[in-house]
VOGUZA-297633 format. One record per residue: residue number from 0; residue in one letter; x, y, z of N, C-alpha, C in turn. Coordinates in steps of 0.1 Angstrom, whole numbers, padded with zeros to 4 digits. Example, Ala and Ser with C-alpha at 12.3 -4.5 7.8 and 13.67 -1.06 7.14 Angstrom:
BEGIN
   num   residuo     n.x     n.y     n.z    ca.x    ca.y    ca.z     c.x     c.y     c.z
     0         A    0132   -0057    0078    0123   -0045    0078    0132   -0033    0078
     1         S    0128   -0022    0071    0137   -0011    0071    0129    0000    0079
END
This chain:
BEGIN
   num   residuo     n.x     n.y     n.z    ca.x    ca.y    ca.z     c.x     c.y     c.z
     0         X    0826    0315    1897    0836    0307    1896    0838    0306    1910
     1         X    0835    0290    1915    0836    0281    1926    0851    0276    1927
     2         X    0857    0280    1936    0871    0269    1943    0871    0264    1953
     3         X    0869    0249    1955    0871    0244    1968    0887    0247    1972
     4         X    0886    0247    1988    0896    0249    1990    0898    0244    2004
     5         X    0910    0240    2013    0912    0236    2023    0925    0248    2026
     6         X    0924    0253    2041    0932    0259    2047    0940    0256    2058
     7         X    0950    0254    2061    0962    0248    2070    0966    0262    2075
     8         X    0962    0262    2088    0963    0275    2097    0976    0271    2108
     9         X    0982    0282    2112    0991    0281    2122    0984    0282    2134
    10         X    0991    0276    2148    0981    0278    2161    0975    0285    2163
    11         X    0979    0298    2160    0974    0311    2163    0962    0313    2158
    12         X    0959    0306    2144    0949    0308    2139    0950    0316    2124
    13         X    0961    0321    2125    0962    0326    2111    0965    0314    2102
    14         X    0966    0320    2089    0965    0310    2074    0979    0309    2071
    15         X    0982    0302    2069    0998    0293    2065    0996    0289    2049
    16         X    0986    0283    2046    0985    0277    2032    0972    0275    2031
    17         X    0973    0272    2016    0956    0271    2011    0959    0259    1999
    18         X    0951    0246    2003    0952    0237    1993    0941    0238    1985
    19         X    0940    0235    1969    0931    0239    1960    0933    0223    1955
    20         X    0918    0217    1949    0923    0208    1934    0929    0211    1926
    21         X    0936    0204    1920    0944    0205    1907    0937    0213    1897
    22         X    0923    0204    1895    0913    0210    1883    0909    0224    1886
    23         X    0911    0231    1896    0908    0243    1902    0922    0249    1899
    24         X    0933    0243    1900    0943    0255    1901    0949    0252    1883
    25         X    0945    0244    1876    0945    0247    1862    0933    0253    1859
    26         X    0924    0257    1859    0910    0269    1857    0920    0283    1859
    27         X    0923    0282    1871    0930    0294    1873    0946    0299    1864
    28         X    0950    0285    1861    0964    0287    1854    0958    0292    1841
    29         X    0947    0287    1832    0942    0291    1823    0939    0306    1821
    30         X    0936    0311    1831    0927    0322    1832    0937    0333    1831
    31         X    0947    0330    1839    0961    0342    1845    0967    0340    1831
    32         X    0971    0331    1822    0977    0331    1811    0991    0319    1815
    33         X    0991    0316    1830    0999    0307    1831    1004    0296    1824
    34         X    0995    0295    1815    0999    0278    1808    1006    0283    1792
    35         X    1006    0297    1788    1010    0299    1776    1026    0294    1773
    36         X    1029    0295    1760    1047    0286    1758    1048    0306    1756
    37         X    1062    0304    1759    1071    0321    1752    1067    0325    1740
    38         X    1063    0318    1732    1058    0324    1720    1050    0327    1718
    39         X    1033    0321    1724    1023    0331    1725    1025    0336    1736
    40         X    1031    0339    1747    1032    0354    1753    1040    0364    1747
    41         X    1049    0364    1738    1053    0372    1729    1044    0378    1720
    42         X    1038    0371    1711    1027    0374    1706    1016    0385    1709
    43         X    1014    0379    1722    1002    0390    1731    1010    0402    1733
    44         X    1025    0403    1735    1030    0415    1739    1032    0425    1728
    45         X    1034    0413    1713    1038    0424    1701    1024    0431    1700
    46         X    1012    0422    1703    0996    0426    1697    0996    0439    1709
    47         X    0999    0438    1718    0992    0452    1728    1003    0464    1726
    48         X    1015    0462    1720    1023    0469    1716    1018    0477    1705
    49         X    1012    0471    1693    1008    0478    1682    0991    0485    1686
    50         X    0986    0475    1695    0974    0483    1701    0972    0497    1708
    51         X    0985    0497    1718    0989    0509    1722    0994    0522    1717
    52         X    1001    0517    1706    1007    0524    1695    0995    0532    1684
    53         X    0983    0524    1686    0976    0526    1673    0975    0522    1660
    54         X    0987    0511    1661    0986    0503    1646    0977    0492    1643
    55         X    0969    0499    1636    0955    0493    1636    0958    0484    1623
    56         X    0969    0484    1614    0972    0479    1608    0973    0463    1609
    57         X    0981    0459    1622    0987    0448    1628    0977    0440    1631
    58         X    0966    0441    1633    0951    0433    1636    0942    0437    1631
    59         X    0940    0445    1621    0926    0448    1617    0927    0445    1600
    60         X    0921    0432    1594    0920    0432    1580    0910    0445    1572
    61         X    0918    0452    1564    0913    0463    1558    0906    0455    1545
    62         X    0890    0455    1542    0882    0451    1529    0883    0458    1521
    63         X    0884    0458    1508    0884    0468    1500    0870    0462    1489
    64         X    0865    0472    1483    0852    0471    1475    0852    0455    1467
    65         X    0862    0454    1463    0866    0437    1456    0862    0430    1460
    66         X    0863    0431    1477    0860    0413    1481    0847    0412    1486
END
């Protein structure tokens, strides 16, 4: 992934701020999950707890021979 950026620096050459295009910010936001609402975040947390506790029934559908 390429991100275009513009650096704003202090007189001593140290970076003060980095400015990126909104489109690139949206990509980063999506990759990091910052665009998720509270309900989606809670569902992901619950899925993680289920996975970490070994509760496979919470996320794996068991098929029977009749299906």
